[in-house]
N, C-alpha and C positions, 0 to 999 in steps of 0.2 A: 493440444496446440502449444501451451504453455510448457508442458514437459519437453517438447521436442526442442523449443527454442533454449531452455535450460540445458538441455544435453548437449545441444551444439556449441554453447558459449561456456559452460563448465561441466565437461563430461564426467570429471571425477568429484563432483559436489557431493558431499554427504547427504542420505535421505531426509534426515531431520532439517536441513537447510533447505532443500527442496520443498518440504511441508512447509515451510514459512511463507516461501514465494507463493505457494499454490493456495494458502488460506490468507486472505486479506486481514481477517480479525486477528489472526495470531501475528502476522507482520505489524500491525497498528500496535497491539499489545507490547511487542518487543520495542517497539520506537517509544512509547511512552514510558516503559519501564527504564530504557535507557536515559531518557531526558529527566526522569526522577531520581534513579540510582546514581547518576553522575554528580549532581550538586550536592547530593546528600553525601556521598563518599569524600567529596571535597570539603565539606563543611564539617565533617566528623574526623577527619584525617588525622586530627592533632597539630596542626601547623601552629608553630610558636612565633614570637617576634622578639628580636632582640633590637637595641638601640645601640649605635655605634658612632664613635667620633670620625669625621671626615680626616683624610689626611692634613696634616699641619704644615706640609711643606711649603706651601704659597701663603701661610698664615702669621701674622704676628700676634703676639700676647698684648692685650689691651690693660695698660696702667692708666688709671685716670691722674692727673696732675692738679687736682682741685685742692688736695690736701684732705684732712678728715672729714667725714659727712656724718650727720645725723640722720637716722632711719627712722621716719615718722610714724611707721605703721609694722613694727617688728613681728606682731601677732600673725601677720599674714602666712607664716609658717615655710612653706618649701622655698618661696622665692627669697626670703630672707636668709635661710641655710644657704642657698647657692650663692647669694651675694656674699656672704661671710666667708665661705670655702673658697670661692675664685679669687679673693684678695684683690679685685679689680679698684676698689675704694678701700680707704683707710676707714674704719667706722669709730665713731666717738659715741659716748654716752651722754654728753652734754650738749643740750640743744643751742646754747648761747654761741653765737660766734662761728658756727659752722653752717655750710650749705645744709639744707634740708632735702632729703631724698625721699620720696613717696613711691613704694613698688605697687605694680599692677600685676595681676594673676598671668601666668605664662598662657600665650595664645598659640593654639595649633591650628594652621591654616588648612584649608582643603587641598587635596593633592590629587593627581589622575592616578588610578589604581591599574592602567594597561600593563605595567611590569608584572603584575600579580597574575595575568592571564597564563602565562607559561606554567607558573608554580600550581595554579589551579589544574590545568591539564594533566600536568605530571604529579598530581596528588601530594604537591609538597616537596617531592624530591629535588628539582630543581629551585633553589632560592630566588625569591624576588625581592628587589631591593627598591625603596621609595624614599625621596627625602623626607625627614622628619617635619620640617616645615614649622618650627617653632621659634616663637620670639619672646624675649624677655623685654619688658618696657618698665618705664619708671618716669617720674618727674623730678628734675632737680631745680630746686629753687635757690638761686643764690643773689644775695641782696634785694631780695623781694621780687626778683624777676624769675618767674617759672619757665622753665624749658622741657620739652617732652624729647626723651631718647628711646631708641629702640636697638636691640641687640639680636640679629637673626643668627641662631646656634647652628653652628656647622656640624648638624647630625644627620644620618641616615637610619632608617629601620629595614631590617632583613626578615624575611619570612620563610619559613621551610619547617618540614618535621624535624630537621637535625637540630634547630636552635636550642631545644631542652637539653642537648649533649653539651653544649658550650659553656665554659665558665662565663658567670655573669658577674658584671662590675656592678656596684650599688648605682642605681638610677640618679640618685642625688649627687653622688660624686661625679658621674659622667655629666650631668647637665652643669654643674659648677666648672669642670674642666672646659665643657664647650663654651661656657661664658667667658672664661678668661682667654679663649682664642677667638672670640668674636670681636668685631669692630663696632664702636658706638656710631650710630646715626642719628641725625637729628629727625625728630617727628614734626611733620608740619602742623601747625595749630588749625583745627577746625572751627569756623565761626559758630 
């Protein structure tokens, strides 16, 4: 009876496909195989990611007008190098008479990965793009009054198997460039 239905629906169906419909265990094995192999192929396809600066057409470079500032924690590393390379503040070696700037680690916020679904279904052939959602934060103490500031970096991250072919910029240089194109926003104090 099943053979008759298969013959009427798809008369030119190859015999091995008919066997799948006749044998439920084989059909179930094939479905489980697809459910296991598809994610494994996506995970092992070699997709890479690269960080890019958003278009600067609607952005203005940020230059602080506070004069030189003294960084209290230059040992923080990447954040200090970003601040120095971006030149948004003039840095001073002398702590006397300068506002004091205390750096915080870069924060990366959670983001929705829906744009990566197409990349996954095409095994990385079609690139997926996500906002990088990174923020540069610091405290600036002027005349004993501390203020917290945040710069949301205008970056996006692209994922595909083609990313390893693209020439890469230094991530530190890219982050410093993004910092110079970001705007400073005051961060509300939490009690």
